[in-house]
VMD Tcl script that draws the C-alpha trace (Angstrom):
set ca {
  {-10.90 0.16 5.59}
  {-7.81 0.71 3.47}
  {-8.84 4.14 2.21}
  {-6.48 5.85 4.65}
  {-3.44 3.94 3.43}
  {-1.26 7.00 2.88}
  {-0.30 9.09 5.86}
  {-0.73 6.49 8.56}
  {1.21 3.26 8.87}
  {-1.00 2.35 11.82}
  {-3.95 2.36 9.44}
  {-2.49 -0.61 7.55}
  {-2.01 -2.71 10.65}
  {-5.46 -1.80 11.98}
  {-7.05 -2.45 8.59}
  {-5.49 -5.87 8.25}
  {-6.65 -6.85 11.73}
  {-10.16 -5.57 11.09}
  {-10.37 -7.24 7.69}
  {-9.50 -10.60 9.23}
  {-12.50 -10.21 11.53}
  {-15.02 -9.60 8.71}
  {-17.91 -10.13 8.75}
  {-18.20 -8.61 12.20}
  {-21.67 -9.97 12.88}
  {-25.02 -10.92 11.48}
  {-25.87 -7.27 10.76}
  {-22.77 -6.56 8.69}
  {-23.22 -5.60 5.05}
  {-22.02 -8.50 2.88}
  {-21.18 -6.20 -0.04}
  {-19.07 -3.96 2.16}
  {-17.34 -7.00 3.67}
  {-16.59 -8.33 0.17}
  {-15.24 -4.93 -0.89}
  {-12.92 -4.83 2.12}
  {-11.69 -8.35 1.43}
  {-11.01 -7.44 -2.21}
  {-8.99 -4.38 -1.17}
  {-7.06 -6.46 1.36}
  {-6.30 -8.98 -1.40}
  {-5.03 -6.15 -3.60}
  {-2.80 -4.95 -0.75}
  {-1.39 -8.45 -0.30}
  {-0.69 -8.67 -4.07}
  {0.95 -5.24 -4.05}
  {3.18 -6.22 -1.15}
  {4.19 -9.40 -2.97}
  {5.21 -7.29 -6.00}
  {7.56 -5.08 -3.97}
  {11.32 -5.70 -4.16}
  {12.35 -7.97 -1.30}
  {14.26 -5.39 0.77}
  {11.55 -2.75 0.30}
  {8.89 -5.24 1.39}
  {10.98 -6.25 4.40}
  {11.42 -2.64 5.55}
  {7.73 -1.91 4.93}
  {6.51 -4.94 6.88}
  {8.89 -4.42 9.78}
  {7.92 -0.76 10.15}
  {4.30 -0.49 9.03}
  {2.94 -3.85 10.10}
  {5.24 -5.13 12.85}
  {5.50 -1.64 14.35}
  {9.27 -1.29 14.61}
  {10.67 2.23 14.50}
  {12.66 3.24 11.45}
  {15.81 3.17 13.60}
  {15.05 -0.39 14.74}
  {14.39 -1.48 11.15}
  {17.65 0.13 10.03}
  {19.60 -1.72 12.71}
  {17.93 -5.03 11.92}
  {18.47 -4.68 8.16}
  {21.94 -3.14 8.38}
  {20.98 -0.03 6.40}
  {20.61 3.67 7.21}
  {17.46 5.09 8.74}
  {17.13 7.31 5.67}
  {17.09 4.22 3.43}
  {14.37 2.69 5.61}
  {12.38 5.90 5.25}
  {12.79 5.74 1.46}
  {11.77 2.06 1.31}
  {8.69 2.64 3.47}
  {7.62 5.77 1.58}
  {7.97 4.13 -1.83}
  {6.24 0.95 -0.66}
  {3.36 2.93 0.82}
  {2.90 4.92 -2.40}
  {3.02 1.79 -4.55}
  {0.58 -0.11 -2.36}
  {-1.85 2.80 -2.33}
  {-1.86 2.95 -6.12}
  {-2.17 -0.83 -6.48}
  {-5.10 -0.98 -4.08}
  {-6.76 1.88 -5.95}
  {-6.29 0.49 -9.47}
  {-6.76 -3.21 -8.82}
  {-3.91 -4.61 -10.91}
  {-0.41 -3.63 -11.83}
  {-1.49 -3.57 -15.48}
  {-4.39 -1.16 -14.73}
  {-2.00 1.03 -12.77}
  {0.58 1.16 -15.58}
  {-2.16 1.92 -18.12}
  {-3.42 4.84 -16.03}
  {0.12 6.16 -15.51}
  {0.69 6.04 -19.27}
  {-2.55 7.90 -19.94}
  {-1.69 10.54 -17.36}
  {1.80 10.98 -18.78}
  {0.35 11.31 -22.28}
  {-2.19 13.88 -21.06}
  {0.59 15.87 -19.39}
  {2.66 15.79 -22.58}
  {-0.33 16.85 -24.68}
  {-1.06 19.68 -22.24}
  {2.49 21.05 -22.48}
  {2.20 21.39 -26.25}
  {-0.89 23.58 -25.95}
  {0.70 26.28 -23.79}
}
mol new
graphics top color blue
foreach p $ca { graphics top sphere $p radius 0.5 }
foreach p [lrange $ca 0 end-1] q [lrange $ca 1 end] { graphics top cylinder $p $q radius 0.2 }
display resetview
């Protein structure tokens, strides 16, 4: 459900609504339902880890469906700042959902940075 997190704010809202309805019926796959619930839990944790203003902009725009202009007016900030908050929140949440924990995510980022540094020395 949450695999399309980047690129579509509507996907988040739709995913959260669908996840709340799981399992959809007697024929639903319990493993798939558990996987979706786990990913939704990761998304909720990721959102809780966001700075307060970033989370507020993200929720107002991506979940409540306000336009960036409406969010800017409500929060008393520029539309560009709303765009930045939403973009950064979306990227963070995608990574957190993918890696499971903030610690796993930081570990992977460190490994990738080390690999990039090692690769530069070989050229």
